[in-house]
VOTOR-598336 format. One record per atom (N, C-alpha, C): residue in three letters; x, y, z; chain. Coordinates in steps of 0.1 Angstrom, whole numbers. Layout:
<recs>
["ALA",[X,Y,Z],"A"]
...
</recs>
This chain:
<recs>
["MET",[1122,1259,807],"A"]
["MET",[1123,1249,817],"A"]
["MET",[1110,1249,825],"A"]
["GLU",[1105,1237,828],"A"]
["GLU",[1092,1236,835],"A"]
["GLU",[1096,1234,850],"A"]
["ALA",[1090,1243,858],"A"]
["ALA",[1093,1243,873],"A"]
["ALA",[1080,1245,881],"A"]
["VAL",[1080,1239,893],"A"]
["VAL",[1069,1241,902],"A"]
["VAL",[1075,1244,916],"A"]
["LEU",[1070,1255,922],"A"]
["LEU",[1074,1259,935],"A"]
["LEU",[1062,1256,944],"A"]
["ILE",[1064,1248,955],"A"]
["ILE",[1053,1245,964],"A"]
["ILE",[1057,1249,978],"A"]
["SER",[1048,1256,985],"A"]
["SER",[1050,1260,999],"A"]
["SER",[1037,1257,1006],"A"]
["SER",[1039,1252,1018],"A"]
["SER",[1027,1249,1027],"A"]
["SER",[1016,1241,1021],"A"]
["ILE",[1020,1230,1015],"A"]
["ILE",[1010,1222,1008],"A"]
["ILE",[1014,1207,1011],"A"]
["SER",[1004,1199,1011],"A"]
["SER",[1007,1185,1013],"A"]
["SER",[1010,1178,999],"A"]
["PHE",[1017,1167,1000],"A"]
["PHE",[1021,1160,988],"A"]
["PHE",[1008,1155,981],"A"]
["LEU",[998,1152,989],"A"]
["LEU",[985,1148,983],"A"]
["LEU",[979,1159,974],"A"]
["LEU",[980,1171,979],"A"]
["LEU",[975,1182,970],"A"]
["LEU",[984,1185,959],"A"]
["LEU",[997,1182,961],"A"]
["LEU",[1007,1184,950],"A"]
["LEU",[1004,1174,939],"A"]
["ALA",[1001,1162,943],"A"]
["ALA",[998,1151,933],"A"]
["ALA",[986,1156,925],"A"]
["ALA",[976,1161,931],"A"]
["ALA",[964,1166,924],"A"]
["ALA",[967,1177,915],"A"]
["SER",[976,1186,919],"A"]
["SER",[979,1198,910],"A"]
["SER",[988,1193,898],"A"]
["LEU",[994,1182,899],"A"]
["LEU",[1002,1176,888],"A"]
["LEU",[994,1166,880],"A"]
["ASP",[981,1166,882],"A"]
["ASP",[973,1158,874],"A"]
["ASP",[976,1159,859],"A"]
["ARG",[978,1148,852],"A"]
["ARG",[982,1148,838],"A"]
["ARG",[973,1156,829],"A"]
["HIS",[960,1157,833],"A"]
["HIS",[951,1165,825],"A"]
["HIS",[953,1180,826],"A"]
["ILE",[959,1184,837],"A"]
["ILE",[960,1198,840],"A"]
["ILE",[975,1203,837],"A"]
["TYR",[984,1194,840],"A"]
["TYR",[998,1198,839],"A"]
["TYR",[1006,1186,835],"A"]
["PRO",[1014,1187,824],"A"]
["PRO",[1022,1175,820],"A"]
["PRO",[1033,1172,830],"A"]
["ALA",[1030,1165,841],"A"]
["ALA",[1040,1162,851],"A"]
["ALA",[1053,1155,846],"A"]
["GLY",[1051,1147,836],"A"]
["GLY",[1063,1140,830],"A"]
["GLY",[1073,1149,825],"A"]
["GLN",[1070,1162,822],"A"]
["GLN",[1079,1172,817],"A"]
["GLN",[1085,1181,827],"A"]
["LEU",[1081,1179,840],"A"]
["LEU",[1086,1188,851],"A"]
["LEU",[1101,1186,852],"A"]
["GLN",[1108,1196,853],"A"]
["GLN",[1123,1196,855],"A"]
["GLN",[1128,1200,868],"A"]
["ILE",[1120,1209,875],"A"]
["ILE",[1124,1215,888],"A"]
["ILE",[1112,1214,897],"A"]
["LEU",[1115,1208,909],"A"]
["LEU",[1105,1207,919],"A"]
["LEU",[1110,1212,932],"A"]
["ASP",[1104,1223,937],"A"]
["ASP",[1109,1230,949],"A"]
["ASP",[1098,1229,959],"A"]
["VAL",[1100,1220,969],"A"]
["VAL",[1091,1218,980],"A"]
["VAL",[1098,1221,993],"A"]
["ALA",[1108,1229,993],"A"]
["ALA",[1115,1233,1005],"A"]
["ALA",[1107,1241,1014],"A"]
["ASP",[1111,1242,1027],"A"]
["ASP",[1105,1250,1037],"A"]
["ASP",[1091,1246,1040],"A"]
["ASN",[1088,1233,1040],"A"]
["ASN",[1075,1228,1044],"A"]
["ASN",[1077,1219,1056],"A"]
["SER",[1067,1211,1059],"A"]
["SER",[1069,1202,1071],"A"]
["SER",[1067,1187,1066],"A"]
["PHE",[1072,1184,1054],"A"]
["PHE",[1070,1171,1049],"A"]
["PHE",[1079,1161,1057],"A"]
["GLU",[1073,1149,1059],"A"]
["GLU",[1079,1139,1067],"A"]
["GLU",[1083,1127,1058],"A"]
["CYS",[1078,1127,1046],"A"]
["CYS",[1081,1116,1037],"A"]
["CYS",[1080,1121,1022],"A"]
["ILE",[1086,1114,1013],"A"]
["ILE",[1085,1116,999],"A"]
["ILE",[1077,1105,992],"A"]
["PRO",[1067,1109,985],"A"]
["PRO",[1058,1099,979],"A"]
["PRO",[1065,1091,967],"A"]
["ASP",[1061,1078,966],"A"]
["ASP",[1067,1069,956],"A"]
["ASP",[1063,1074,941],"A"]
["TRP",[1053,1082,940],"A"]
["TRP",[1049,1086,926],"A"]
["TRP",[1059,1096,920],"A"]
["LEU",[1069,1100,928],"A"]
["LEU",[1079,1109,923],"A"]
["LEU",[1087,1103,911],"A"]
["ASN",[1087,1090,910],"A"]
["ASN",[1093,1083,899],"A"]
["ASN",[1086,1086,885],"A"]
["GLU",[1074,1091,886],"A"]
["GLU",[1067,1095,874],"A"]
["GLU",[1072,1107,867],"A"]
["LEU",[1080,1115,875],"A"]
["LEU",[1086,1127,870],"A"]
["LEU",[1099,1125,864],"A"]
["GLU",[1099,1118,853],"A"]
["GLU",[1111,1112,846],"A"]
["GLU",[1121,1123,842],"A"]
["GLN",[1116,1135,839],"A"]
["GLN",[1125,1146,834],"A"]
["GLN",[1131,1154,845],"A"]
["LEU",[1127,1151,857],"A"]
["LEU",[1132,1159,869],"A"]
["LEU",[1147,1160,870],"A"]
["GLN",[1152,1173,870],"A"]
["GLN",[1166,1175,871],"A"]
["GLN",[1170,1181,884],"A"]
["GLU",[1161,1188,891],"A"]
["GLU",[1164,1194,904],"A"]
["GLU",[1153,1192,913],"A"]
["ILE",[1156,1188,926],"A"]
["ILE",[1146,1186,936],"A"]
["ILE",[1152,1194,949],"A"]
["TYR",[1144,1203,954],"A"]
["TYR",[1147,1210,966],"A"]
["TYR",[1138,1206,977],"A"]
["LEU",[1144,1198,986],"A"]
["LEU",[1137,1192,998],"A"]
["LEU",[1142,1198,1011],"A"]
["HIS",[1150,1208,1011],"A"]
["HIS",[1156,1213,1023],"A"]
["HIS",[1146,1219,1032],"A"]
["ASP",[1149,1219,1045],"A"]
["ASP",[1140,1226,1055],"A"]
["ASP",[1127,1219,1056],"A"]
["ASN",[1127,1206,1057],"A"]
["ASN",[1115,1198,1060],"A"]
["ASN",[1117,1189,1072],"A"]
["ASN",[1109,1179,1074],"A"]
["ASN",[1110,1170,1085],"A"]
["ASN",[1114,1156,1080],"A"]
["LEU",[1121,1155,1070],"A"]
["LEU",[1124,1141,1064],"A"]
["LEU",[1134,1134,1073],"A"]
["THR",[1133,1121,1074],"A"]
["THR",[1142,1113,1081],"A"]
["THR",[1149,1103,1072],"A"]
["SER",[1144,1101,1060],"A"]
["SER",[1149,1092,1050],"A"]
["SER",[1144,1096,1036],"A"]
["LEU",[1151,1091,1026],"A"]
["LEU",[1147,1093,1012],"A"]
["LEU",[1144,1079,1006],"A"]
["PRO",[1133,1078,999],"A"]
["PRO",[1130,1066,992],"A"]
["PRO",[1139,1063,980],"A"]
["ASP",[1141,1051,977],"A"]
["ASP",[1149,1047,966],"A"]
["ASP",[1146,1054,953],"A"]
["VAL",[1133,1057,951],"A"]
["VAL",[1128,1063,939],"A"]
["VAL",[1136,1076,936],"A"]
["VAL",[1140,1083,946],"A"]
["VAL",[1148,1096,944],"A"]
["VAL",[1161,1093,937],"A"]
["PHE",[1167,1082,941],"A"]
["PHE",[1180,1078,935],"A"]
["PHE",[1179,1072,921],"A"]
["ALA",[1167,1068,918],"A"]
["ALA",[1164,1062,905],"A"]
["ALA",[1161,1072,894],"A"]
["LEU",[1160,1085,897],"A"]
["LEU",[1157,1095,887],"A"]
["LEU",[1170,1098,879],"A"]
["GLN",[1170,1093,867],"A"]
["GLN",[1182,1093,859],"A"]
["GLN",[1187,1107,854],"A"]
["ASN",[1178,1117,854],"A"]
["ASN",[1181,1130,849],"A"]
["ASN",[1184,1140,861],"A"]
["LEU",[1183,1135,873],"A"]
["LEU",[1185,1143,885],"A"]
["LEU",[1200,1148,886],"A"]
["ARG",[1201,1161,887],"A"]
["ARG",[1214,1167,888],"A"]
["ARG",[1216,1175,902],"A"]
["VAL",[1205,1180,907],"A"]
["VAL",[1206,1187,920],"A"]
["VAL",[1196,1181,930],"A"]
["LEU",[1201,1178,942],"A"]
["LEU",[1192,1173,952],"A"]
["LEU",[1196,1180,965],"A"]
["SER",[1188,1189,970],"A"]
["SER",[1190,1197,981],"A"]
["SER",[1182,1191,993],"A"]
["ILE",[1189,1186,1003],"A"]
["ILE",[1182,1179,1014],"A"]
["ILE",[1187,1184,1028],"A"]
["ARG",[1194,1195,1028],"A"]
["ARG",[1199,1200,1041],"A"]
["ARG",[1188,1204,1051],"A"]
["GLU",[1191,1205,1063],"A"]
["GLU",[1181,1209,1073],"A"]
["GLU",[1169,1200,1074],"A"]
["ASN",[1172,1187,1074],"A"]
["ASN",[1161,1177,1077],"A"]
["ASN",[1166,1169,1089],"A"]
["TYR",[1161,1157,1091],"A"]
["TYR",[1164,1149,1103],"A"]
["TYR",[1171,1136,1099],"A"]
["PHE",[1180,1136,1090],"A"]
["PHE",[1187,1124,1086],"A"]
["PHE",[1197,1121,1097],"A"]
["PHE",[1199,1108,1099],"A"]
["PHE",[1209,1104,1109],"A"]
["PHE",[1220,1096,1103],"A"]
</recs>
């Protein structure tokens, strides 16, 4: 299973680390970006078509983009400890 654990990094740097020439992002199945200070989720997340688990808990999120709900293989979505109303 392909997984990436990210801590204390911006999504801009994350996007660079998932550059298709370095890492086949389309095959990523688990993305753990919990315990950061993210305030938003980038739209390019829809490129991670095989994503099955996303851990977004303990960030500063106030909403989730529609792209998260469009991920057809997504089975786990952890969003606790954010600022959803």
